[in-house]
N, C-alpha and C positions, 0 to 999 in steps of 0.2 A: 042400476049404478055401478054393477061391477063391469059392465060393457063400457060404461064412461071412464072407467079408473084404467082400462086396458087401451083404450083409444087415446088417452090424453099424452101419454109419453109419444105416440105416433105423430099426434097432432102438433107438439112442441118441435119435434124433429123437421116436420114440414114446414114450419114458419121459419126455422132458422136456415133451411136450405134456400127458401124463397128470397128471404133478406139477400143472401150473398149472392143470388143470382141477379136480384135487382140493381144491387150496387155494380155489378160487371157491365151492366148495361149503358152508362154514360157515353162511352166511346173513348178516344184518344186523350193523353194527358195533356194537351195544348189547346189553344183556341186563339183566334184574332178577332179583332173589331177594327173599324174605321173611325178614327176621331176627325170631326171636321168643325170648322168654325168660320163664320162670316165676320170679315172686318169691315166696319164701316167708317164714315165719316165721322170725325171727335174733335172736339176742342176745349180746351181749358184755360183759364185766366185768373192771374193771382194780382191784385193790385198790391205792390210791394209796400208802399207807404200809407197806412189808412188815414192820415192826415197831413194835407198839404199847405203848409203856412206860405202864404203872400207876403213878399216883403218889398218894400220901396227900393230902388237902387238909382243913384245918381242924385239929380238936383230935385228941388221941391216940385211936388206934384207929377214926378215921373211915375210911370206905370208900376204896378205892383206886380212882381212876376215869383214863380214857384214852379217845381216840377214834380210830377206824379209818375212814378216807375212803375212798369207792369212787366211781368213775366207771362208768356202764353206758350200753349201748345197746340199744335193744330195737324189735322189729317184730312185733307179733302179728297174726292173721289176723282176717277180719270176720266169720267163721261159727264160732262156737264156740271161739275162741283165747283165749288169755290166758298168763299167764307168772308167774313169781317170782323173787326171790332169797330163798336160804336160807343158813343157817349150821349148822355142827357142829363141836364141838371134836373134832378127828380124833387129836391127841396131847394126854393131860390134863398137867396141870402136873408137872415134875420138875425136880430130884431129890424124892425122899419127904421128908416131914417139913414141907413148907408146904400152901398150898392145894391142893384136888382138887375136879375138877368131878364125878367119878364116886363116889368116897368122900370126901366132906369128912371133916377131923377132928372138927368139931362138927355136929351136926345143924343145919340153917338157912344154913350158909355155902353161897354161890351166887356164881357168875360170871353176874351179869345184866347186862341190856341194855336200851336203848331205841333207837328207829331215827328219822332224819329222811331224808326221801326228795322230791326235787325232782319236778316232774310229767314224765312222765305217771304215774308210780308211787304207790302209796298204801302209806304206812309201816306197820309193825308195830303193834299196840294194845298201848299200855300197857307196863309193864316185863315182860320176858320173861326166863327162867332158861335158859341155855345148856345143851347136852347132849353126852354122849359117845356117848349109842346112838340118837338120833334128829335129824333136821334141825329146826331152829327157823326160822319166818319172819322175813325183815327187809323185803320187800316185795312186793306183789301187782300185777299188770297186767291190766288188762280187755282185752276183745276191742277189736280195731282200733286199737291205740294205737302211737304212732311217735314215737321221739325226733327231735329235728333232727340235723343233720349233725355237730355236735360232742359229741352224748350229752347225758347228763343226770347229777346227782351224788346220793349218798346217803352216810351216815354210821352207823355203830353207836357207840353212847355205852354204854361199859363201866363197870359198877360191881363190884367185887370184895369180899366180906366183908373186914374186917382183925381176924382172929382171933388173941388175944393166944396162942394154943396154936401158933400157926406158928412154926418154928425160923427163925433169921435166915438168910439167903441169897438169892440170885437163882434165880427160878423162872420156868420157860418152859411155855406151852400153844401148840399149834398150831390155829388155827382155819381151816376152809375153807369158803370161800363158793362157791355154785353160782348161777348163773342160768339161767332156763329160758324158752323161749317156744313158743306153738303156735298 
């Protein structure tokens, strides 16, 4: 026991010296790292007005018209990239008795649209008919395009046949817009 009491102070001194030597082994007070990031294709879409009322303009039984505004941001790749904005009628007009995209009461009744798209997009060409079974084009994006920090704008200008066979009432359909980029 006496030997242990004599060696204890020496052991404590040895531990203190070892701890201070271990601290000194870390190297210089500076260091570096390389920060890297991979930027890929990306796209975002905002439907500005969540409800688009279609109203009759002009004479009796003239088309119902209205406009859906969109805001978008896109970045496509330089090699083989591109992208698009599309739409699809995901829920046809209801209730029954009014217009219908899938089974119109009269042949030739349509929910048609034209497009306006600010750069860097290219708008759809001409007047297109919407569909419940397929997506239809609103805009396309070429390779290596980039919107500015605030994005860009587009719109869909709707036209709905005003068929005298439609029963009076309010009818709603859901249109889903999709943006993609590669």
